[in-house]
C-alpha positions, 0 to 999 in steps of 0.5 A: 500499499501507498505510504501516505495512505497509510500514514493518513490511516494511522493519524485518523485511528489515533485522533480517534482514540485521543478524541474519544478517550478525551470525551468520555472522561467519567465523574465520580458518583458522588459529584453533583450537577451544580447548575441549571445551566441546559449545557451543564452534563448530567451524570448519571450513576448507574443502575439508580439514574432516570435519565433525561426526559419526561419519564420520572417514575413508570409502574411495570406489570407483574406479570408481563403484559404478552400483549405490549411484548408482542407489539414491542417485538414487532417494533424490534424487527422493524426498527431495531433488529439492524443495529442490536442483539437481543444476547450480550454480543455487540452489532453496531449499538450494544446487545439488550441482554441484562440491559433491565438489570443495568438501567432503570426502567425510567432511564431506558424510556428517556433514551428511547424516546429523548435519544439526541439529548441523552446521547449530549448530556447523560454520561451513562448514555455517553459511555456507550459511544465509547465502543459503539462509536455510531450515535443512535438515531431517533427512532421517532417511537411514542411513548407507548411504543417505548413502554413497549420495547420497555416490556420486550426488553424486561421478556428478554432478561427473563423478567416475569 
């Protein structure tokens, strides 16, 4: 191969590595958001975070709602399967196995319905970008469809 081409590729990869590592430094969980400034990064604290968006409190169904699961599976097959596997395996985006154990239901719904804001301001969402590289596009799901997706995810994780 041409040396100039190899140098250009190496420079680009180095740029990406530096850019990713500097953009995704995580703050300690005890850090707090200190300003109401809309440009302030919100620090999510793992499984306790509810994310950024209108979902503040979700009541989950017990047992799982089979009708919602079926609707969620249809949505998954239409909009999600090309980028997400139902296992731990990363495709374009992260695998979904265990997501309902790692994230609060509100966080999942806020991410599904408020994707761009979450990727811009939520450090947990941003940390996924380190491994995924591609920003998840907004899928324009309604709140009801997002809730159906959550129920499908819960079923995938073996919840009852």
